[in-house]
C-alpha positions as CSV (number, residue, x, y, z in Angstrom):
1,M,179.7,37.4,-9.7
2,K,178.8,35.9,-6.4
3,F,180.8,36.1,-3.1
4,I,180.3,33.5,-0.4
5,A,181.4,34.4,3.2
6,E,182.2,31.0,4.7
7,C,181.6,31.6,8.4
8,G,181.9,27.8,9.2
9,L,182.9,27.3,12.8
10,N,184.3,30.8,13.2
11,H,181.6,31.4,15.8
12,N,183.9,29.4,18.1
13,G,181.0,27.5,19.7
14,N,179.3,30.8,20.7
15,L,176.3,30.3,18.4
16,D,175.0,33.7,19.2
17,L,178.0,35.1,17.4
18,T,176.5,33.8,14.1
19,Y,174.3,36.9,14.0
20,E,177.3,39.3,14.2
21,L,179.1,37.2,11.5
22,I,176.0,37.5,9.3
23,R,175.7,41.2,9.9
24,Q,179.4,42.0,9.2
25,A,179.4,39.8,6.1
26,S,176.4,41.6,4.7
27,W,177.9,45.0,5.3
28,A,181.1,43.7,3.6
29,G,179.2,43.0,0.5
30,S,178.7,39.2,0.7
31,D,175.9,37.7,-1.5
32,I,175.8,34.5,0.5
33,V,176.7,33.6,4.1
34,K,177.5,30.0,4.8
35,F,177.6,27.8,7.9
36,Q,178.3,24.1,8.3
37,L,176.0,21.3,9.5
38,G,177.2,18.0,10.8
39,W,180.8,18.8,11.4
40,R,181.9,18.8,15.0
41,A,178.2,18.8,15.7
42,S,177.5,16.2,18.3
43,E,175.9,17.1,21.6
44,G,178.5,19.2,23.6
45,E,180.6,19.9,20.5
46,M,181.2,23.5,19.3
47,N,179.0,23.3,16.2
48,C,175.9,21.6,17.6
49,I,173.3,23.5,15.5
50,D,169.7,22.4,16.1
51,R,166.6,23.1,14.1
52,E,165.7,26.2,16.1
53,R,169.1,27.7,15.4
54,I,168.9,26.9,11.7
55,A,165.6,28.8,11.5
56,S,167.1,31.7,13.4
57,I,170.1,31.9,11.1
58,I,167.9,31.8,8.0
59,D,165.6,34.5,9.4
60,Y,168.5,36.8,10.3
61,C,170.1,36.3,6.9
62,Q,166.9,37.4,5.3
63,Y,166.8,40.4,7.5
64,M,170.3,41.3,6.5
65,E,169.5,40.7,2.9
66,V,172.0,37.9,2.2
67,T,171.3,34.4,1.1
68,P,171.8,31.7,3.8
69,L,173.7,28.6,2.7
70,F,174.6,25.5,4.5
71,S,177.1,22.6,3.8
72,V,176.0,19.2,5.1
73,F,178.4,16.5,6.1
74,N,176.1,13.6,6.8
75,I,172.6,12.3,6.3
76,E,171.5,13.5,9.7
77,S,172.4,17.1,9.0
78,Y,170.7,16.9,5.6
79,D,167.5,15.6,7.1
80,L,167.6,18.4,9.6
81,L,168.0,21.0,6.9
82,K,165.6,19.7,4.2
83,D,162.6,20.7,6.2
84,F,163.5,24.3,5.4
85,K,163.3,23.4,1.7
86,P,166.7,24.7,0.6
87,S,167.1,25.5,-3.1
88,L,170.9,25.4,-2.8
89,I,173.4,23.4,-0.7
90,K,177.2,23.5,-0.5
91,I,179.1,20.2,-0.7
92,A,182.5,20.2,0.9
93,S,185.5,18.6,-0.6
94,R,185.5,15.7,1.9
95,T,181.8,15.1,1.5
96,I,181.9,14.4,-2.2
97,V,184.6,11.8,-1.5
98,D,183.4,10.3,1.8
99,E,179.6,10.6,1.4
100,K,178.8,10.5,-2.3
101,S,175.6,8.6,-1.7
102,L,174.4,11.5,0.4
103,V,175.2,13.9,-2.5
104,D,173.3,11.5,-4.9
105,R,170.3,11.7,-2.6
106,I,170.4,15.5,-2.5
107,L,170.5,15.7,-6.3
108,D,167.6,13.3,-6.5
109,D,165.6,15.6,-4.3
110,G,166.1,18.4,-6.9
111,V,168.4,20.6,-4.8
112,N,171.1,22.7,-6.7
113,L,174.7,22.1,-5.5
114,I,177.9,24.0,-5.2
115,I,180.7,21.4,-5.0
116,S,184.3,22.0,-3.9
117,L,186.7,19.5,-5.4
118,G,189.8,19.9,-3.2
119,M,190.0,16.2,-2.4
120,W,188.7,14.8,-5.7
121,K,191.5,12.8,-7.3
122,D,189.6,11.2,-10.2
123,D,190.2,12.6,-13.7
124,N,186.5,12.6,-14.3
125,L,184.1,14.9,-12.5
126,P,181.7,13.4,-10.0
127,Y,178.7,14.4,-12.2
128,T,178.3,15.9,-15.6
129,P,178.3,19.7,-15.4
130,S,174.8,21.1,-15.5
131,D,172.7,24.1,-14.5
132,E,172.1,22.3,-11.1
133,I,175.8,21.9,-10.2
134,S,178.5,24.5,-9.9
135,Y,182.1,23.2,-9.3
136,L,184.7,25.2,-7.3
137,W,188.4,24.7,-7.8
138,C,190.0,24.2,-4.4
139,I,193.1,23.0,-2.5
140,S,192.2,21.3,0.8
141,K,195.1,22.6,2.8
142,Y,194.7,25.0,5.7
143,P,196.2,27.4,5.0
144,S,197.2,26.9,1.4
145,L,200.5,28.6,0.5
146,P,201.3,29.9,-3.0
147,R,203.5,26.8,-3.7
148,D,200.5,24.6,-3.0
149,L,198.4,26.0,-5.8
150,K,199.6,23.6,-8.5
151,G,197.1,23.4,-11.3
152,F,195.4,26.7,-10.5
153,P,193.3,27.5,-13.7
154,K,194.8,29.9,-16.2
155,D,191.3,30.6,-17.5
156,F,188.2,29.4,-15.5
157,Q,186.1,29.8,-18.7
158,D,188.1,27.0,-20.3
159,T,187.4,24.6,-17.4
160,D,184.4,23.0,-15.8
161,Y,185.0,25.2,-12.7
162,E,182.6,28.1,-12.1
163,G,184.6,29.5,-9.3
164,Y,187.2,29.1,-6.5
165,S,187.0,28.1,-2.9
166,D,190.0,29.8,-1.2
167,H,192.1,28.7,1.8
168,T,195.0,31.0,1.3
169,V,196.1,33.9,3.6
170,G,194.9,37.2,2.2
171,I,192.6,38.1,-0.7
172,E,195.2,38.2,-3.5
173,T,194.5,34.7,-4.8
174,P,190.7,35.1,-5.0
175,I,191.3,38.3,-6.9
176,L,193.6,36.4,-9.2
177,A,190.9,33.8,-9.7
178,I,188.4,36.6,-10.7
179,S,190.9,38.0,-13.2
180,R,191.0,34.6,-14.7
181,G,187.2,34.3,-15.1
182,A,185.9,32.8,-11.8
183,N,182.3,33.8,-11.2
184,I,182.0,32.4,-7.7
185,I,184.4,33.1,-4.8
186,E,184.1,31.4,-1.5
187,K,186.3,32.9,1.3
188,H,186.4,32.1,5.0
189,F,185.2,35.0,7.1
190,T,186.2,36.0,10.6
191,L,185.8,38.8,13.1
192,D,189.4,38.2,14.4
193,K,192.2,36.6,12.5
194,S,194.3,36.2,15.6
195,D,191.7,34.0,17.3
196,V,193.3,30.5,17.9
197,T,190.2,28.6,18.8
198,I,190.2,26.9,15.4
199,R,192.7,27.1,12.5
200,D,190.3,28.7,10.0
201,H,190.6,32.2,11.5
202,A,194.2,32.5,10.2
203,L,193.1,32.0,6.6
204,S,189.9,34.0,6.8
205,A,189.2,37.5,5.6
206,T,188.2,40.2,8.1
207,P,185.2,42.4,7.3
208,E,187.5,45.1,5.8
209,E,189.4,42.5,3.7
210,F,186.2,40.9,2.5
211,C,184.9,44.3,1.6
212,N,188.0,45.1,-0.5
213,L,187.7,41.7,-2.1
214,V,184.2,42.3,-3.2
215,R,184.9,45.9,-4.4
216,I,187.9,45.0,-6.4
217,G,186.5,41.7,-7.6
218,K,183.3,43.2,-8.9
219,E,185.2,45.9,-10.8
220,I,187.5,43.3,-12.4
221,S,184.5,41.1,-13.3
222,K,182.7,44.0,-14.9
223,Q,185.8,44.9,-17.0
224,I,186.2,41.3,-18.1
225,N,182.5,41.3,-19.2
226,L,183.1,44.4,-21.3
227,G,185.8,42.5,-23.1
228,I,188.7,44.4,-21.7
């Protein structure tokens, strides 16, 4: 069972806040802390993360004993990241649709991928499921309301999805996913849900909520593994 704290742009352009996000996510029980490269990332934009900042984020994640993870949205951001020899990269729903050639190149380089399929409309998966690729079920609506979750898997073990990338309000739907066999949960993470800088804060989990998600989710997963 793996929990990804998706910090994304919830630093609000104050890149020094990335360290507090990492710290709080670690204390809340996250296994992986994720940031985004190449989205709103031009010079002067709020998510302009350079090589030095990537190195610093990786270093602080290691200090806080969580795994750093980045999603890449274009070839420039991938070229920036690959010097750090990542073993795992997250592919956002829009990237697998808009930049599939980039994803092809990352796979050719031997990097493992977690791919969200919130915007994928084809009946066939982008790639044959393998040990190198983990697919996440997702709805690309921010926030996603209960009525938006059409097709939510009844049993993840009977699908090609290894987990769930959540955009709902609260932690109930990720817990539901775990009870149905999801082994990876990605949930947006914030220090302040009332922050209006970007929309993601409203659908994110606070440290306390994320801690409850991890605590309850791990217990459910253990009981499932016991055959209960």
